[in-house]
C-alpha positions in Angstrom: 57.9 -123.0 172.5 58.3 -119.5 173.9 56.2 -118.2 176.8 54.4 -115.5 174.7 53.5 -117.9 171.9 52.2 -120.4 174.5 50.0 -117.7 176.1 48.8 -116.5 172.7 47.6 -119.9 171.6 46.3 -121.0 175.0 44.3 -117.9 175.8 41.9 -118.1 172.9 41.3 -121.8 173.6 40.5 -121.1 177.2 38.1 -118.3 176.2 36.3 -120.5 173.7 35.9 -123.4 176.2 34.9 -121.3 179.1 32.9 -118.5 177.5 29.8 -119.2 179.5 31.7 -119.0 182.8 33.4 -115.8 181.8 30.1 -114.3 180.7 28.4 -115.1 183.9 31.4 -114.0 186.0 31.6 -110.7 184.0 27.9 -110.1 184.5 28.2 -110.8 188.3 31.1 -108.4 188.6 29.2 -105.7 186.7 26.1 -105.9 188.8 26.5 -105.1 192.5 24.9 -107.3 195.1 22.5 -105.2 197.1 19.6 -105.9 199.3 16.3 -105.0 198.0 14.9 -101.8 199.7 11.9 -103.8 200.9 14.2 -106.0 202.9 15.9 -103.1 204.6 14.5 -101.4 207.7 14.0 -97.7 207.9 17.0 -97.6 210.3 19.2 -99.3 207.7 18.1 -96.9 205.0 18.7 -93.8 207.3 22.1 -95.2 208.3 23.1 -95.8 204.7 21.9 -92.3 203.7 23.9 -90.8 206.6 27.0 -92.7 205.4 26.6 -91.2 201.9 26.2 -87.7 203.4 29.3 -88.1 205.5 31.3 -89.4 202.5 30.1 -86.5 200.3 30.8 -83.9 203.0 34.3 -85.3 203.5 35.0 -85.2 199.8 33.7 -81.6 199.6 35.9 -80.7 202.6 39.0 -82.3 201.0 38.5 -80.5 197.8 37.9 -77.1 199.3 41.0 -77.7 201.5 43.1 -78.4 198.5 41.7 -75.3 196.7 42.4 -73.1 199.8 45.9 -74.4 200.2 46.7 -73.9 196.5 45.3 -70.3 196.7 47.3 -69.6 199.9 50.4 -70.9 198.1 49.8 -68.5 195.2 49.1 -65.7 197.6 52.4 -66.3 199.5 54.3 -66.4 196.2 52.8 -63.1 195.1 53.6 -61.5 198.4 57.2 -62.7 198.2 57.6 -61.5 194.7 56.3 -58.0 195.6 58.5 -57.8 198.7 61.5 -58.8 196.6 60.7 -56.3 193.9 60.2 -53.6 196.5 63.6 -54.4 198.1 65.4 -54.2 194.8 63.6 -50.9 194.1 64.6 -49.4 197.5 68.2 -50.6 197.1 68.6 -48.9 193.7 66.3 -45.9 194.1 69.1 -43.3 193.5 70.3 -44.9 190.3 67.0 -44.6 188.3 66.0 -41.9 185.8 62.4 -40.7 186.2 61.3 -42.8 183.2 62.9 -46.0 184.7 61.3 -45.2 188.1 57.9 -44.8 186.5 58.3 -48.1 184.7 59.3 -49.9 187.9 56.3 -48.4 189.7 54.1 -49.8 187.0 55.5 -53.2 187.7 55.1 -52.8 191.4 51.5 -51.7 191.0 50.8 -54.8 188.8 52.3 -57.0 191.5 50.2 -55.3 194.2 47.1 -55.9 192.1 48.1 -59.6 191.8 48.5 -59.8 195.6 45.0 -58.2 196.0 43.5 -60.6 193.5 45.1 -63.6 195.2 43.9 -62.5 198.6 40.3 -62.3 197.2 40.7 -65.8 196.0 41.9 -67.0 199.4 38.9 -65.3 201.1 36.5 -67.0 198.7 38.0 -70.4 199.2 38.2 -69.9 202.9 34.5 -69.1 202.9 33.8 -72.3 200.9 36.1 -74.2 203.3 34.3 -73.0 206.4 31.0 -74.1 204.8 32.5 -77.5 204.2 33.7 -77.7 207.8 30.1 -76.9 209.0 28.7 -79.4 206.6 31.1 -82.1 207.9 30.0 -81.3 211.4 26.4 -81.6 210.5 27.1 -84.9 208.6 28.9 -86.2 211.8 25.8 -85.3 213.8 23.6 -87.1 211.3 25.8 -90.2 211.4 25.6 -90.1 215.2 21.8 -89.8 215.2 21.6 -92.7 212.7 24.0 -94.9 214.6 26.7 -94.9 211.9 29.6 -94.7 214.4 32.3 -95.5 211.9 31.4 -92.6 209.8 30.9 -90.4 212.9 34.6 -91.0 213.9 35.8 -90.3 210.4 33.8 -87.1 210.1 34.8 -85.9 213.6 38.5 -86.5 212.9 38.3 -84.6 209.6 36.4 -81.7 211.1 39.0 -81.5 214.0 41.9 -81.6 211.6 40.4 -78.9 209.4 39.8 -76.7 212.5 43.5 -76.9 213.2 44.2 -75.9 209.6 41.8 -73.0 210.0 43.9 -71.8 212.9 47.0 -71.8 210.6 45.1 -70.0 207.8 44.1 -67.2 210.2 47.7 -66.6 211.2 48.3 -65.0 207.7 
């Protein structure tokens, strides 16, 4: 008997014979085991809430960092494209007719506008990113005050890493 035919005949038999166990196990996996709020102290509830705040702040920080890096990448590509176009224009300036020169200037102006638009996007995402850094620092402070030291270390590490990234962003 092949392995696949053995499995196909064995599996339905196992399911029929053990359906109660599978049902109970499936239900237990679907329902998380949590303590009832009346069994938790106020300190436990505050610590749990500060952990959620820290997780959410770090998620927001990660997403805004990704958006900022993507927008910076697009901005750098737009600048490189404009510089390349301008170099080609300068290298061939004496060879163009006035109509060709006007057409090239229109292309250059469109590229300039793209650079301006990309820079605006970078500034917008940088503003969101700075807000996310501040939020992460506040979440770290809340974790410290609540005694959630694990989340405090995580939030402090992320905030420190993103401050370094801020230094890099400001070099542009």
